[in-house]
Residue, then its C-alpha position, 0 to 999 in steps of 0.5 A: l343241807a345248810a351248806l348245799s343252801l349257801a353253796a347255791c347262793g354263792s353261784n356265779e352263774r348268770r340266768d337271764d330269765l331271773a334279770v331284774p330290770e334296771g328301772p327307768p331309763v337314765v335321763q341324760p342332758v343333751t346340748i341343744d345349741g340351735p340351728q347355727d349348728g345344724v341341730e333341729i330344734d323343735p319349735d314346741s320344746i323348752a329350748g325352742r320357745a326360749p329367747q334366741e339371743r343366748v350370747i352374753y359378751f363381757d369387757y376384757d378382764q371383767s365378769e360383770l354383766r355389761p348394760e346392753f345385756l342385762d335385758i337378755v339375761a332377764q328374758h331368760g330369767r322370766y322364761l326359766a322361772q316360768n318353765s320349771d322343767g328348763r335346764v341350762r348350761l352357762e359356759g364361761h368363755t375367755d380370750e386366749r390372753g392370761a394364764r390358763e388357771y386364771n382364764i378358767a376362773l375368770g369364765e367361771a366368774r362370768a357364768k356365775a354372774v349370769s347365774r346371780m341375775l337369773r336367780l334373782q329372776g326367780v330361776a331355781p338353782g337346780q335349772l342352772n349348771v355352771v362350767s367354764y372353758g376359759e381360752e379352750l373353746p374360742v369362736d374366733e382364732g383371730r389374734n386381734n381386738e375383734a377376735w378377742a371381743q367374740n371370745r370374751r362370752v357366756n353361752v346360754i345353753y338350753e339342754t333337753p332331756t332324752v332316753p339314751n339308746 
């Protein structure tokens, strides 16, 4: 009798009527880049109420924040500190000059510089995600000073949780 009971427990037969719900749906972050990308932003959402200036530019081969961007970063910091549900991805970018590995490290250093400033404003570490794309996602494909200046940046990307389909 015991052997029969154990054999029944080892059955691989699937019974849908015994399926256990897997729990609440997993929340995935979704990029909210803004109207320029054709994405409608709910004006009442955290991303919709956030400061609109979301690109921080850097000097060549530098990861220090330029003085003209300190106030923009401070605005995001105050906003995120007051809205603890807010999450941002700080995407570091470089121009095409330099070795790939160097550019990945420089993009990360730029994103971390913005992250440090946000933390000084009271933003919790869990609200921040730092990523570097190095030279991989230029906004301007040109090979001149103007194009390179546009590519040396950190994008502040607000993310909102959504339930996957």
